[in-house]
N, C-alpha and C positions, 0 to 999 in steps of 0.2 A: 457773523461780523467778520470784515475784512481782517487778514493776518495784521495789517499796519496798524490798526487799532487794539487790538489783542492785549492781556495783560495791562492794559490802561486804568488807571482808576478814573473817579468820576469825576473830579477836579482836574485831572492832564489830560482824559479823552473831551471834555467840554473845551477848554483851551487851545488843545490841538484842531478843533472842528472848530471856535472862533478865527482861531488863524488862516483856517484856510475855506473861509465859512463862503466865498466864491464859489467855490469849484467840487463840490459836494455831488454833484449831478451822478447818479448812477453808483452811488458808493453801495455797499453793502453793512450796514448799520444795525442787523437784526440782534434783539435781544440789547441792543446797546443801554446805557442809563443815563440818560440825557434831561434828568429831571433838573426843571428851572434854568433850563442853557438858551443863551440868546442869539438864537439862528435867525432874528429878524432879517427881510430880504435873503437869505441863501438861498442857492441853488439847488433844491436838495431833487431835482426830477428825476423820477424813473429810478429813484433810491429805493432801499430794500431797508425798511425799516419795522419787522415782521417783530410783535412780541416787543418794540421798544420801548423805554418807557417815557415819554416827551411829556410827563405834566408840569404844569406851571413854568410852561418852556416859553420862551416868546419866538412865532414865527410868525407873525404879523409884516406879512408882505414878501412872505415867502413862495417861491416856486415849489409846490408840491404833486404838479401833473405828474401823471402816471408813476406815482410811486406808491411801492407796497407796504399798506399798513395795517395791515392783517393782525388783529388782535393784539393791535396799538394800544396806551394809555396816554390820552389826551386831555385828562382831567384838569380842568382850569386851564388849558394851554390858552394863551391868546394867538388866534388863527384869522384875525381881523384883516380882510387885504390879500386873503392869500389864495393860491391860483391852486383847486385842489382837482382841476380838471381829470379827471379818466383816471383818479386814485382808487387804490382797493381798502377802504376803510372796513372790510368783512370782521363783524365781534371786536369791533375797537370802540374803546370807552371814550366819548367826548362830555362826560358829564361837567356840568360849567364851562367848556370852552367856550371860548369870544369867537362867535363867527361872524360878525358886521362884516360886509360887503366880500365874504369867502367866495370865491368861483367855485361852485362842487357839482358844474355840471359833468353827466356821464360819468360822476364818481359812485362804488361801489358801494351801498350802506347797507347790504346785509347784514340782519342782526348788531346794529351799530346798539351800544347803551349810550343811552341820550340822560339817566338821570333826571334829577330835578323833584319837585314835587309832582305827587298825582294830580294832576287839575281834575280829574271827576270830582276830589272833596274839596281842592280849593273851591269849585264853581258852586257846590252844595253851600258849602260854608258860608260865601258871596249871597247866597238865594235868601238865607235861615238869615243872616245881619240884615239885609232888606226886609224882611217881613218885620222882624224885631223893632227896625226902626222906623217902619212904615212908609218904604220907599220903592219903586218902582227899577227896574234892571236901567233907566237912565239916570237915576239917580232924584228922580224928581218925588216932592211930599206928596204922599199920598192917604194922610193921614185926616184932612178936610174933608173928602168924600165919603170917608166914615164918619163924619160929626155930621155931614149934610143928611145922610143916610137918617142917622139916630133922630135928628130935627123932624122927618118926615112922617115918622113911626106914630101910628095912632095908639090912644094909652089900651094896654091890654093887648098891644102887638108883637109878639115876642122876635117875631122874623123878618120884618122890615116891608116897605112897600109890595103890593106886588101877593100875597102868598096868603 
C-alpha cells in the first residue's frame, strides 16, 4: 500500500478515499481494508488493489480499467455499470457481487471465485419438483395426459396402450 495510506484505520482510510475519490488512478491500495466503502464513480484505473478487501463496497460506475485486483475480495460489492476492461481479477472473489452492465472486456478472470448455489443441484431439484406436481420444463400441466392414457387402457392391461 502507498505510504500516504499506511497506518490509517478502516474509517480514516475510507474517509480519505471518499475525499480523493476522483483521483485514485494508479494508486497502490494493495491489502487495503475497504469493506463497505462508497467509491461509486471513482477513477481507480490502473490501481493496485492486490488482496484488497472491497466486500460490500459501492463501486457502481467506477473506472477499474486495467486495475490489478489479484486475490481481492469483492463479495457482495456493487459493480453495476463499472468499467473493468483489462482488469486482472485472478483469484478474486466476486461471490454475490452485482455486475449488471459491468464491462469486463479483456479482463483476466482466471480462477475467479463466483460462489452462489451449485446450479447442478438446483436444476435437479427443479426437475424433481416438476415430476412431483406433474408439469413439464415450460410449467405446463401434464397430468391430464396421464388420465387420458389411463382411460385408454383395457381391463387387465397394466402397461397402457400398445403394450
